[in-house]
N, C-alpha and C positions, 0 to 999 in steps of 0.2 A: 586586577588585584596584584599586589606586590608578591613576587616570588623570590624567596631567599636564594642567592646564587650557589650556595654549597648544598650538594645533594647526597653526599656520602660516597662518591664514586670510588674512592680508594680504601674505604673502611670495611672492617668486619665487626659486626655487632654481636655480642654474646648475650643470650637470654637464658635464664634458668627458670623453668616453669613446668607446667603440667604436660607438655608435649607440643606437637605441631601437626596441623593438617598439611602435610607435605604436598598435597595435590592442589592447594589453594593457588589460584593464578597470580596473586600478588607477590609470590616468592619464586616464581618459575626461574630456573637456572641460576638462582642466587643463594641456595642453601649449600654451604661448604661443609657442614657437619651436623649430625644428629647423634647425641649420646644419651640414650634413655636409661638413666640411673634408677628411677623409681619403678619402672617396669622393664627390666632387661629384655632387649630384643623387640620392644614395642614402643616406637617413638610417637605413636598416634596421640591425639589430644581429645580424650573422651569428654572433657569438661569445656573445651573451647577457650579456656583462659590463656594458655600459652600462645595460641594462634592470634588471639586478640592483642596480647602484649607485643608480639613480634610485628603485627600489622601496624600498631601505633608507632613502633620504632622505625620500620623500614618497608611497610607496604607500599607498593607502587601504584595502587589504584586500579589495577587490571580487573579485579573482581567487582569494581563499582563504576566501571566506565570512565575511570580517571577522576571521578568526583571526590573521592576520599583517599588521601595519601598519608603515609607516615612522615616522620621528621626527616629521615634520610632515605628517600625512595630508590636510591641507586646503590646503597650499601649491600653487603653480603651478610648472611646469617649463619651463626653457629649456635645451635640450641642444645642445652643439656637439660 
């Protein structure tokens, strides 16, 4: 299968959503900031939507054995 050559290596993607499961393996060592505005001091994702959106943007497939990846799997994440 064709693999697009750009992977987001030098990019930081900003996501504003419900929170993030910061322990999810798809984001390991690539979260540069979490600012929980809706629940101060609690960046968790009780609904799972923010984690899903972040995964669509920059998940690297670690949680799915590499089978499912986001658009920019080498980018870093800032989530608000």
